[in-house]
TORVOTI-103086 format. One line per field, with one value per residue: residue number from 1; residue in three letters; chain; x, y, z of N, C-alpha, C, CB in turn. Coordinates in pm, 1 decimal. Glycine has a CB too. Layout:
% TORVOTI-103086
num c(NUM, ...)
residuo c(ALA, ...)
cadena c(A, ...)
npx c(X, ...)
npy c(Y, ...)
npz c(Z, ...)
capx c(X, ...)
capy c(Y, ...)
capz c(Z, ...)
cpx c(X, ...)
cpy c(Y, ...)
cpz c(Z, ...)
cbpx c(X, ...)
cbpy c(Y, ...)
cbpz c(Z, ...)
END
This chain:
% TORVOTI-103086
num c(1, 2, 3, 4, 5, 6, 7, 8, 9, 10, 11, 12, 13, 14, 15, 16, 17, 18, 19, 20, 21, 22, 23, 24, 25, 26, 27, 28, 29, 30, 31, 32, 33, 34, 35, 36, 37, 38, 39, 40, 41, 42, 43, 44, 45, 46, 47, 48, 49, 50, 51, 52, 53, 54, 55, 56, 57, 58, 59, 60, 61, 62, 63, 64, 65, 66, 67, 68, 69, 70, 71, 72, 73, 74, 75, 76, 77, 78, 79, 80, 81, 82, 83, 84, 85, 86, 87, 88, 89, 90, 91, 92, 93, 94, 95, 96, 97, 98, 99, 100, 101, 102, 103, 104, 105, 106, 107, 108, 109, 110, 111, 112, 113, 114, 115, 116, 117, 118, 119, 120, 121, 122, 123, 124, 125, 126, 127, 128, 129, 130, 131, 132, 133, 134, 135, 136, 137, 138, 139, 140, 141, 142, 143, 144, 145, 146, 147, 148, 149, 150, 151, 152, 153, 154)
residuo c(VAL, SER, LEU, VAL, TYR, ASP, VAL, ASN, GLY, ALA, SER, LEU, HIS, PRO, ASN, ALA, ASN, LEU, GLU, SER, ARG, ASN, TYR, PHE, LYS, VAL, PHE, TRP, LYS, ASP, GLY, MET, TYR, PRO, LYS, ASN, ASP, ALA, ASP, GLY, ASP, GLY, GLY, ASN, SER, CYS, GLY, ASN, GLY, ALA, CYS, SER, PRO, LEU, GLU, GLU, GLY, GLY, CYS, LEU, CYS, GLY, THR, SER, THR, SER, GLU, GLY, LYS, VAL, PHE, SER, LYS, ILE, PRO, GLN, SER, SER, GLU, GLU, VAL, PHE, SER, GLN, LEU, TYR, ILE, GLY, ALA, TYR, ASP, PRO, SER, ALA, TYR, ASP, GLU, GLY, THR, TYR, THR, ILE, GLU, GLU, GLY, ASP, GLY, VAL, LYS, ALA, TYR, LEU, VAL, ASN, ASN, GLU, TYR, THR, PRO, ASP, THR, VAL, PHE, GLU, VAL, VAL, ASP, ASP, TYR, GLY, LYS, VAL, ARG, LEU, PHE, LYS, ASN, SER, LYS, GLU, LEU, VAL, THR, ILE, ASP, GLY, SER, SER, PHE, SER, PHE, ARG, ASN, THR)
cadena c(A, A, A, A, A, A, A, A, A, A, A, A, A, A, A, A, A, A, A, A, A, A, A, A, A, A, A, A, A, A, A, A, A, A, A, A, A, A, A, A, A, A, A, A, A, A, A, A, A, A, A, A, A, A, A, A, A, A, A, A, A, A, A, A, A, A, A, A, A, A, A, A, A, A, A, A, A, A, A, A, A, A, A, A, A, A, A, A, A, A, A, A, A, A, A, A, A, A, A, A, A, A, A, A, A, A, A, A, A, A, A, A, A, A, A, A, A, A, A, A, A, A, A, A, A, A, A, A, A, A, A, A, A, A, A, A, A, A, A, A, A, A, A, A, A, A, A, A, A, A, A, A, A, A)
npx c(85.0, 47.5, 52.3, -153.4, -248.9, -530.1, -648.2, -841.3, -684.0, -519.7, -209.0, 42.5, 286.2, 567.2, 613.2, 371.0, 179.3, 19.2, 223.0, 420.6, 553.1, 521.6, 556.1, 398.8, 358.2, 64.8, -189.2, -415.4, -763.0, -856.5, -661.0, -724.9, -737.2, -771.0, -675.8, -492.1, -568.9, -360.7, -142.5, -78.3, -146.0, -449.4, -570.1, -833.8, -982.8, -927.9, -1060.4, -1314.1, -1395.8, -1413.7, -1195.6, -963.8, -777.6, -422.2, -194.0, 75.6, 55.5, -103.6, -364.1, -578.2, -741.2, -1023.7, -1069.0, -1204.1, -1221.5, -1275.2, -1344.8, -1325.9, -1394.0, -1177.7, -1180.8, -1448.1, -1459.9, -1242.2, -929.4, -802.6, -534.0, -200.9, -75.3, -285.0, -357.9, -119.6, -126.0, -344.8, -379.6, -247.0, -208.8, -67.2, -123.2, -198.3, -64.4, -277.1, -250.6, -198.2, -430.3, -708.1, -783.3, -1021.7, -1110.5, -1079.6, -1190.9, -1063.8, -1011.6, -901.5, -725.0, -581.4, -271.0, -332.2, -441.2, -721.1, -828.6, -1108.7, -1354.2, -1640.4, -1704.3, -1716.5, -1629.1, -1467.3, -1339.2, -1160.4, -1072.9, -801.4, -540.5, -315.4, -18.6, 260.0, 562.7, 788.6, 1031.8, 992.4, 891.2, 639.1, 357.0, 124.4, -186.5, -430.8, -769.3, -845.7, -929.1, -859.3, -1006.1, -939.4, -1118.6, -1175.4, -1343.6, -1669.6, -1644.7, -1569.8, -1314.8, -1058.0, -826.1, -653.6, -568.2, -285.6)
npy c(-116.9, 225.0, 545.2, 816.3, 1151.2, 1352.4, 1649.3, 1834.7, 2020.9, 2140.0, 2253.8, 2022.8, 1823.0, 1723.9, 1447.7, 1330.4, 1289.6, 1225.8, 1140.8, 1046.4, 751.9, 607.1, 331.5, 85.1, -213.0, -410.2, -623.6, -776.1, -845.4, -1176.5, -1203.4, -1074.2, -807.7, -490.2, -516.0, -411.3, -482.9, -469.7, -543.4, -808.0, -1164.2, -1248.3, -1002.3, -778.7, -576.4, -345.2, -387.6, -447.7, -208.0, -40.7, 111.7, 334.2, 253.1, 286.8, 415.1, 337.8, 106.7, -63.4, 62.0, 339.5, 426.2, 523.5, 554.3, 453.1, 467.3, 271.8, 208.6, -36.5, -243.3, -496.5, -689.0, -804.9, -882.3, -960.5, -1065.2, -1405.2, -1444.9, -1297.4, -1354.1, -1371.0, -1102.8, -990.6, -1114.9, -1007.2, -730.9, -421.7, -152.1, 99.0, 240.1, 525.7, 569.7, 476.2, 595.6, 857.8, 991.9, 1151.9, 1046.7, 793.6, 793.4, 550.5, 213.9, -86.2, -411.8, -736.3, -1014.4, -1328.9, -1249.8, -1019.4, -686.5, -482.6, -160.3, 14.6, 240.5, 371.2, 113.0, -48.5, -241.7, -100.1, 52.0, 224.5, 105.5, 9.2, -224.2, -380.3, -554.4, -774.5, -820.0, -1080.7, -991.6, -858.4, -606.3, -360.4, -340.9, -144.4, -151.2, -40.2, -128.7, -175.9, -206.4, -96.3, -55.7, -32.6, 38.2, -14.2, 217.9, 153.0, -120.4, -456.4, -491.9, -480.9, -388.3, -439.1, -168.9, -100.8)
npz c(0.0, -73.1, 57.3, -24.9, -41.2, -110.7, -97.1, -200.0, -362.7, -172.9, -33.6, 17.4, 191.9, -6.1, -7.0, 20.8, -196.5, -518.6, -689.7, -523.2, -376.6, -110.6, 45.9, 255.2, 444.5, 458.0, 595.2, 421.8, 452.1, 429.5, 236.0, 2.4, -233.5, -413.4, -751.9, -1030.0, -1365.4, -1544.9, -1402.5, -1415.0, -1380.2, -1213.7, -1184.2, -1091.0, -1201.6, -1054.0, -804.1, -899.3, -1013.0, -794.9, -741.0, -910.3, -1198.5, -1234.7, -1476.1, -1457.7, -1314.5, -1042.4, -819.9, -751.7, -468.5, -275.1, 77.6, 396.2, 753.5, 1048.0, 1393.8, 1646.9, 1936.7, 2071.8, 2281.2, 2489.6, 2741.6, 3019.6, 2899.3, 2880.1, 2922.7, 2926.5, 2688.3, 2508.6, 2493.6, 2383.8, 2133.3, 2002.8, 2035.6, 1925.6, 1942.5, 2127.4, 2457.8, 2667.4, 2994.7, 3248.4, 3500.4, 3449.7, 3435.0, 3605.1, 3939.2, 3979.9, 3721.4, 3592.7, 3653.9, 3793.3, 3674.0, 3734.3, 3596.3, 3498.7, 3491.4, 3358.0, 3360.0, 3353.3, 3267.3, 3306.5, 3178.0, 3317.5, 3394.6, 3165.5, 2876.7, 2618.8, 2312.2, 2431.8, 2662.3, 2865.3, 2864.2, 3080.9, 3076.6, 3143.9, 2977.9, 2850.1, 2938.2, 3168.2, 3144.3, 3173.0, 2970.7, 2790.7, 2634.5, 2402.6, 2379.4, 2105.7, 1760.9, 1442.9, 1134.0, 792.8, 512.3, 168.4, -15.9, -139.4, -162.4, -44.1, 39.6, 279.4, 544.6, 851.6, 1048.6, 1225.0)
capx c(0.0, 116.2, -37.0, -168.1, -348.4, -589.5, -729.6, -898.8, -588.5, -442.0, -64.9, 83.6, 426.2, 592.4, 611.6, 233.2, 100.9, -6.4, 346.9, 505.9, 521.0, 568.5, 489.6, 402.4, 294.9, -61.3, -240.6, -550.8, -859.6, -864.9, -559.1, -785.0, -722.6, -791.4, -559.6, -500.1, -558.6, -231.7, -36.5, -53.9, -252.1, -524.7, -628.2, -978.8, -1033.2, -915.3, -1169.9, -1438.9, -1431.7, -1417.8, -1079.0, -924.1, -647.9, -315.8, -120.7, 200.5, 21.2, -167.6, -497.0, -597.9, -865.5, -1071.2, -1078.6, -1266.6, -1173.7, -1368.7, -1280.0, -1408.3, -1322.9, -1132.7, -1228.2, -1569.4, -1436.9, -1098.4, -864.6, -764.0, -390.0, -125.6, -49.1, -402.1, -345.2, -9.3, -156.4, -458.2, -377.6, -125.2, -205.0, -28.2, -215.6, -142.3, -67.1, -398.4, -219.2, -189.3, -565.1, -759.5, -828.3, -1163.3, -1140.8, -1085.2, -1202.9, -968.9, -1051.3, -779.3, -736.5, -457.5, -162.1, -388.0, -515.5, -803.1, -870.8, -1237.6, -1427.3, -1781.1, -1716.3, -1749.9, -1521.6, -1482.9, -1208.3, -1073.5, -1024.4, -656.4, -494.1, -178.1, 42.3, 405.1, 623.1, 885.8, 1149.2, 952.1, 848.3, 494.5, 307.1, -13.7, -249.4, -567.4, -860.4, -898.8, -883.1, -902.0, -1019.5, -940.3, -1199.3, -1176.3, -1479.0, -1745.4, -1603.7, -1554.9, -1172.5, -1018.7, -714.4, -649.7, -470.1, -231.1)
capy c(0.0, 352.9, 648.4, 933.4, 1246.6, 1443.2, 1734.9, 1941.8, 2122.5, 2198.0, 2232.7, 1915.3, 1783.7, 1656.5, 1302.6, 1285.9, 1328.0, 1116.2, 1093.4, 979.8, 611.6, 571.2, 203.9, 14.9, -343.5, -432.0, -759.3, -765.3, -944.9, -1293.3, -1196.3, -1017.8, -663.3, -441.6, -538.2, -358.2, -589.5, -456.4, -591.4, -950.7, -1259.4, -1224.2, -868.2, -777.9, -444.8, -254.2, -409.1, -442.7, -68.6, 38.7, 199.8, 375.3, 197.6, 381.2, 372.3, 272.7, -10.5, -36.1, 121.9, 453.5, 393.2, 599.8, 469.2, 502.2, 392.5, 249.5, 158.3, -123.4, -305.4, -633.1, -774.0, -765.0, -925.8, -966.3, -1176.5, -1515.6, -1445.3, -1189.2, -1397.5, -1333.2, -958.1, -968.1, -1165.4, -940.7, -585.3, -367.0, -7.1, 136.3, 326.3, 609.8, 512.9, 520.3, 679.1, 996.5, 1049.8, 1178.8, 932.5, 765.7, 784.4, 408.1, 107.4, -190.5, -551.9, -814.6, -1154.7, -1406.3, -1178.4, -907.1, -586.1, -401.9, -29.8, 37.9, 363.7, 339.6, -32.8, -108.4, -269.4, -18.2, 69.0, 304.0, 24.2, -11.6, -349.3, -380.3, -686.8, -772.5, -904.7, -1181.5, -923.7, -790.2, -469.3, -338.7, -294.3, -94.1, -158.7, 6.3, -236.2, -120.4, -246.2, 0.5, -119.6, 54.8, -25.1, 51.6, 267.0, 85.6, -260.1, -533.2, -503.1, -407.9, -437.2, -387.5, -64.7, -124.8)
capz c(0.0, -71.7, 107.5, -111.2, 7.7, -207.2, -11.2, -281.7, -406.9, -63.9, -41.8, 105.3, 189.1, -133.4, 5.4, 37.7, -313.3, -611.0, -750.1, -424.7, -351.9, 22.8, 67.6, 382.9, 435.8, 528.8, 586.0, 369.3, 497.3, 341.3, 131.6, -119.5, -244.8, -549.9, -838.2, -1165.7, -1464.5, -1612.8, -1313.1, -1434.2, -1346.7, -1091.5, -1177.8, -1067.0, -1245.7, -939.5, -709.5, -976.6, -1036.3, -671.3, -746.2, -1044.6, -1237.8, -1266.8, -1595.1, -1420.2, -1235.0, -914.6, -818.6, -662.7, -399.3, -160.3, 195.3, 519.1, 868.9, 1158.0, 1514.4, 1729.6, 2048.5, 2049.0, 2391.0, 2562.4, 2880.4, 3044.7, 2829.3, 2967.7, 2948.4, 2862.2, 2550.7, 2429.1, 2471.6, 2289.7, 1999.6, 1938.1, 2048.7, 1865.6, 1959.8, 2262.7, 2532.4, 2771.6, 3128.1, 3318.3, 3616.4, 3404.9, 3442.1, 3739.1, 4017.1, 3958.1, 3578.2, 3558.7, 3752.0, 3756.4, 3681.1, 3718.2, 3558.3, 3502.1, 3425.9, 3280.8, 3435.3, 3264.4, 3317.1, 3242.0, 3200.2, 3343.2, 3409.5, 3035.8, 2780.2, 2498.4, 2248.3, 2518.4, 2773.7, 2861.5, 2922.8, 3128.7, 3084.1, 3158.5, 2874.8, 2894.8, 2993.2, 3290.6, 3114.5, 3169.6, 2840.7, 2793.6, 2503.2, 2384.5, 2338.2, 1981.6, 1628.4, 1343.3, 1004.5, 676.1, 408.6, 37.5, -42.0, -244.6, -177.0, 80.8, 67.2, 399.7, 621.3, 988.6, 1071.8, 1357.8)
cpx c(89.3, 14.4, -35.6, -276.2, -399.3, -688.8, -775.2, -802.0, -506.5, -293.9, -23.9, 233.7, 451.6, 594.7, 471.6, 150.1, 91.4, 121.8, 437.7, 461.0, 585.4, 493.1, 499.9, 320.0, 165.1, -101.8, -388.3, -637.6, -871.8, -764.1, -607.6, -773.0, -745.8, -663.1, -588.4, -483.6, -423.7, -115.7, -11.1, -172.7, -322.2, -579.8, -778.6, -1038.5, -1036.4, -1035.4, -1304.3, -1490.6, -1440.2, -1305.5, -1049.2, -788.9, -548.7, -236.4, 4.7, 178.7, -36.5, -302.5, -498.3, -736.5, -898.1, -1087.0, -1160.7, -1215.9, -1285.0, -1291.7, -1377.4, -1325.6, -1284.5, -1192.0, -1352.8, -1565.3, -1286.2, -1038.4, -815.6, -616.7, -323.5, -93.5, -163.9, -398.7, -238.1, -45.1, -266.2, -459.7, -243.6, -107.8, -173.7, -128.2, -137.7, -154.9, -191.0, -369.9, -204.3, -324.9, -606.6, -802.4, -978.5, -1201.9, -1162.3, -1121.2, -1115.3, -1031.9, -925.8, -811.0, -600.3, -348.3, -206.4, -463.0, -589.8, -844.2, -994.8, -1291.2, -1574.6, -1805.7, -1754.5, -1624.9, -1553.5, -1347.0, -1110.4, -1026.9, -874.1, -624.1, -347.9, -131.4, 192.8, 463.4, 726.9, 1010.4, 1116.5, 906.2, 695.7, 457.3, 160.2, -68.1, -392.0, -650.9, -927.0, -843.3, -942.7, -898.1, -1021.5, -1012.7, -1189.7, -1320.5, -1543.7, -1708.3, -1603.5, -1406.9, -1136.6, -891.6, -717.3, -536.9, -415.8, -149.1)
cpy c(122.9, 458.8, 769.6, 1021.9, 1330.0, 1527.9, 1857.3, 2055.2, 2185.4, 2166.2, 2129.6, 1893.3, 1704.5, 1504.2, 1245.9, 1337.7, 1209.9, 1058.9, 1021.0, 835.1, 571.7, 445.3, 156.2, -112.4, -346.0, -578.2, -750.7, -877.9, -1053.2, -1289.3, -1135.6, -865.5, -620.3, -457.7, -483.2, -474.1, -587.3, -510.8, -740.6, -1034.6, -1220.5, -1083.4, -876.3, -640.8, -345.9, -264.0, -397.7, -299.8, 16.9, 141.7, 234.8, 313.8, 309.3, 327.1, 294.1, 146.3, 29.0, 31.6, 239.0, 438.4, 494.1, 504.2, 534.9, 414.7, 377.3, 189.1, 70.8, -181.9, -448.2, -726.4, -715.4, -809.8, -938.2, -1087.0, -1281.2, -1516.6, -1325.0, -1226.2, -1360.5, -1183.5, -930.6, -1011.1, -1087.2, -788.6, -531.6, -217.4, 24.2, 231.7, 412.7, 539.5, 564.6, 607.7, 826.8, 1068.1, 1071.8, 1049.3, 914.8, 757.4, 639.1, 324.5, -6.3, -327.5, -633.7, -958.6, -1219.6, -1335.3, -1058.6, -815.0, -500.6, -273.7, 10.4, 176.0, 326.4, 188.6, -103.9, -134.3, -194.9, -13.5, 149.0, 229.1, 3.2, -144.0, -336.2, -525.2, -669.4, -868.5, -999.3, -1120.4, -845.6, -646.8, -461.7, -281.1, -254.7, -92.6, -107.3, -110.5, -200.6, -191.2, -145.8, -66.8, -13.1, -21.1, 56.0, 89.2, 190.0, -60.2, -328.9, -552.2, -420.1, -468.2, -372.5, -287.6, -83.3, -10.6)
cpz c(0.0, -33.1, 15.3, -50.2, -107.9, -129.8, -89.9, -310.5, -297.0, -82.5, 62.5, 96.5, 60.7, -125.0, 23.8, -77.8, -407.8, -669.7, -650.3, -409.5, -219.9, 65.3, 212.2, 369.0, 515.6, 510.1, 549.5, 423.6, 389.9, 226.6, 0.9, -117.5, -389.6, -631.6, -977.3, -1263.6, -1535.5, -1528.1, -1324.8, -1395.2, -1217.6, -1078.5, -1158.7, -1098.8, -1130.9, -846.1, -775.8, -989.8, -911.0, -669.6, -891.2, -1079.8, -1270.1, -1385.7, -1560.4, -1336.7, -1102.0, -931.5, -720.7, -601.8, -290.9, -43.2, 305.1, 632.8, 971.9, 1274.1, 1590.5, 1842.0, 2010.4, 2154.9, 2456.7, 2707.5, 2897.5, 2971.1, 2928.5, 3001.7, 2882.9, 2717.6, 2457.8, 2397.6, 2367.0, 2147.6, 1928.1, 1946.5, 2001.3, 1888.2, 2105.7, 2325.8, 2630.9, 2905.7, 3201.6, 3440.5, 3578.7, 3414.0, 3587.3, 3808.0, 3997.0, 3812.0, 3538.1, 3679.7, 3701.8, 3774.4, 3654.1, 3683.7, 3568.3, 3422.3, 3344.7, 3375.4, 3333.8, 3335.0, 3238.1, 3275.6, 3211.1, 3349.9, 3280.1, 2954.4, 2651.6, 2427.8, 2334.2, 2643.7, 2755.4, 2929.9, 2960.4, 3140.4, 3099.9, 3055.5, 2934.3, 2958.0, 3120.0, 3269.8, 3107.1, 3033.8, 2854.8, 2652.0, 2508.1, 2331.1, 2205.4, 1859.4, 1530.3, 1207.6, 896.4, 566.0, 280.3, 7.3, -157.1, -263.7, -41.0, 115.3, 190.4, 458.6, 757.8, 999.4, 1212.2, 1406.6)
cbpx c(-96.5, 182.3, 2.4, -204.2, -289.5, -658.1, -650.7, -1019.8, -659.9, -491.8, 12.6, 8.9, 463.8, 721.8, 697.9, 175.1, 162.9, -96.8, 421.2, 501.4, 570.0, 546.8, 547.8, 348.5, 389.9, -173.9, -219.1, -549.7, -998.7, -1004.2, -506.5, -934.4, -582.7, -836.5, -523.7, -391.7, -671.1, -206.1, -70.9, 66.0, -195.3, -439.3, -595.3, -1009.4, -1173.5, -899.3, -1161.4, -1545.9, -1560.7, -1407.4, -955.5, -918.1, -663.8, -222.7, -84.0, 287.3, 142.2, -77.8, -605.2, -582.5, -856.9, -1205.7, -940.2, -1424.8, -1051.6, -1487.1, -1229.7, -1470.9, -1410.2, -978.5, -1117.7, -1693.2, -1511.1, -1069.2, -747.3, -800.4, -326.3, 5.0, -25.3, -532.8, -311.3, 115.0, -196.4, -582.5, -404.5, -124.9, -339.9, 109.5, -322.0, -212.1, 62.8, -478.4, -91.2, -136.9, -667.5, -877.5, -794.2, -1245.6, -1027.3, -951.9, -1353.2, -840.5, -1167.2, -695.0, -794.1, -480.7, -88.2, -482.6, -420.6, -927.0, -756.0, -1338.3, -1401.8, -1869.2, -1818.6, -1845.3, -1506.0, -1534.8, -1225.1, -1145.2, -1100.4, -580.3, -514.8, -165.7, 8.5, 449.0, 687.6, 926.7, 1208.5, 1064.6, 911.0, 448.5, 324.5, -21.1, -247.2, -573.0, -967.9, -868.4, -925.0, -812.7, -1146.5, -793.9, -1346.7, -1116.0, -1476.3, -1726.6, -1464.0, -1624.9, -1089.8, -1132.5, -581.5, -632.0, -531.6, -149.3)
cbpy c(0.0, 384.5, 689.1, 892.4, 1337.2, 1366.2, 1777.5, 1997.1, 2228.4, 2145.7, 2365.9, 1787.1, 1699.8, 1703.6, 1260.8, 1333.5, 1450.4, 1162.7, 1209.6, 1053.7, 519.4, 689.2, 99.8, 105.0, -452.4, -334.8, -837.9, -767.8, -879.3, -1304.5, -1332.1, -1060.3, -618.4, -293.6, -689.2, -247.7, -577.6, -309.7, -558.3, -994.2, -1400.7, -1253.1, -788.5, -816.4, -458.0, -110.2, -311.1, -530.8, -63.0, -52.8, 133.3, 529.5, 104.0, 405.2, 492.1, 369.5, -98.2, 49.6, 16.8, 591.4, 254.5, 672.9, 435.4, 499.6, 461.7, 156.9, 274.3, -235.0, -304.2, -640.5, -792.3, -822.5, -1063.4, -974.8, -1125.7, -1645.2, -1575.4, -1159.1, -1548.3, -1369.5, -884.9, -1043.2, -1309.2, -991.4, -542.3, -394.8, 58.4, 199.2, 241.8, 747.0, 547.8, 400.0, 629.8, 1001.6, 958.3, 1276.9, 950.7, 870.0, 846.9, 361.2, 61.8, -179.3, -586.2, -808.7, -1169.9, -1548.5, -1271.0, -957.6, -498.7, -480.4, 77.9, -68.8, 468.4, 401.4, -64.8, -18.1, -424.0, 127.5, 137.3, 429.5, -113.5, 106.8, -467.2, -305.6, -772.6, -811.5, -818.4, -1268.4, -830.1, -791.4, -420.1, -243.9, -404.5, 48.5, -301.6, 129.6, -262.0, 27.5, -395.3, 127.9, -206.6, 96.8, -38.7, -41.2, 417.5, 157.3, -269.7, -671.3, -457.9, -409.5, -409.9, -502.0, 77.6, -248.2)
cbpz c(121.7, -210.1, 249.7, -259.5, 118.1, -327.1, 115.3, -214.1, -477.7, 72.6, -21.2, 71.4, 315.7, -189.0, 120.5, 173.0, -384.6, -722.1, -811.2, -287.6, -469.4, 125.8, -24.3, 499.3, 485.3, 476.8, 720.0, 215.8, 527.2, 284.8, 105.0, -132.6, -196.2, -548.9, -845.6, -1190.1, -1566.4, -1647.3, -1170.9, -1355.4, -1334.6, -975.1, -1304.8, -920.6, -1306.3, -987.7, -595.9, -911.0, -1106.3, -547.5, -679.3, -1055.2, -1359.0, -1143.5, -1679.1, -1343.8, -1214.5, -829.2, -780.6, -738.9, -339.2, -191.9, 247.1, 510.2, 931.6, 1114.7, 1603.4, 1645.8, 2178.0, 2050.4, 2495.8, 2494.6, 2913.4, 3197.8, 2743.6, 2904.5, 2897.2, 2940.3, 2546.2, 2503.8, 2604.0, 2336.0, 2008.4, 1996.6, 2195.0, 1718.6, 1916.5, 2262.1, 2607.2, 2775.0, 3206.0, 3361.0, 3682.9, 3261.2, 3370.9, 3732.5, 4167.5, 4024.1, 3494.1, 3501.1, 3772.6, 3839.7, 3578.5, 3844.8, 3415.5, 3446.7, 3338.2, 3166.8, 3526.5, 3217.5, 3303.6, 3283.8, 3085.4, 3235.0, 3515.3, 2957.6, 2753.3, 2533.4, 2114.3, 2559.4, 2781.6, 2930.3, 2825.7, 3265.4, 2957.4, 3304.4, 2766.1, 2778.4, 2889.5, 3386.7, 2981.8, 3284.9, 2730.9, 2857.1, 2451.0, 2287.6, 2447.2, 1973.3, 1593.1, 1345.5, 998.6, 632.0, 453.7, -75.7, -73.8, -373.0, -242.7, 68.5, -54.9, 504.0, 549.7, 1092.4, 1052.5, 1359.0)
END
């Protein structure tokens, strides 16, 4: 994936425009993504027309993002947290006392707002090196407009 900004003619940094190719790896849902027919076997007309084909290859796609929670209850282990959460969180002690209530499980501490599991819930776990790690209970999904193609933004 290459990030391109188009903000109705606004002046942008030169590395964030249609001509720039700043690539980063993503993991597409089910391994499926928009492909330009000119890019070889397996083309799908840039997501069956959801995106515009580029002459030099690839597709130009509009996107939208959404956020959701990963856990609805305390995870069973720190390994479960490490395997499913990727977004860091602020230390709950930085907030006013009473902002969070704490629920504890097997190697996992959950900081809840209003006693609910939401994307803003913070999980505290300790890694194999004894370092405390804080994760936001959030998964962000980037979806190609007009299609079912998506990837998880971490």
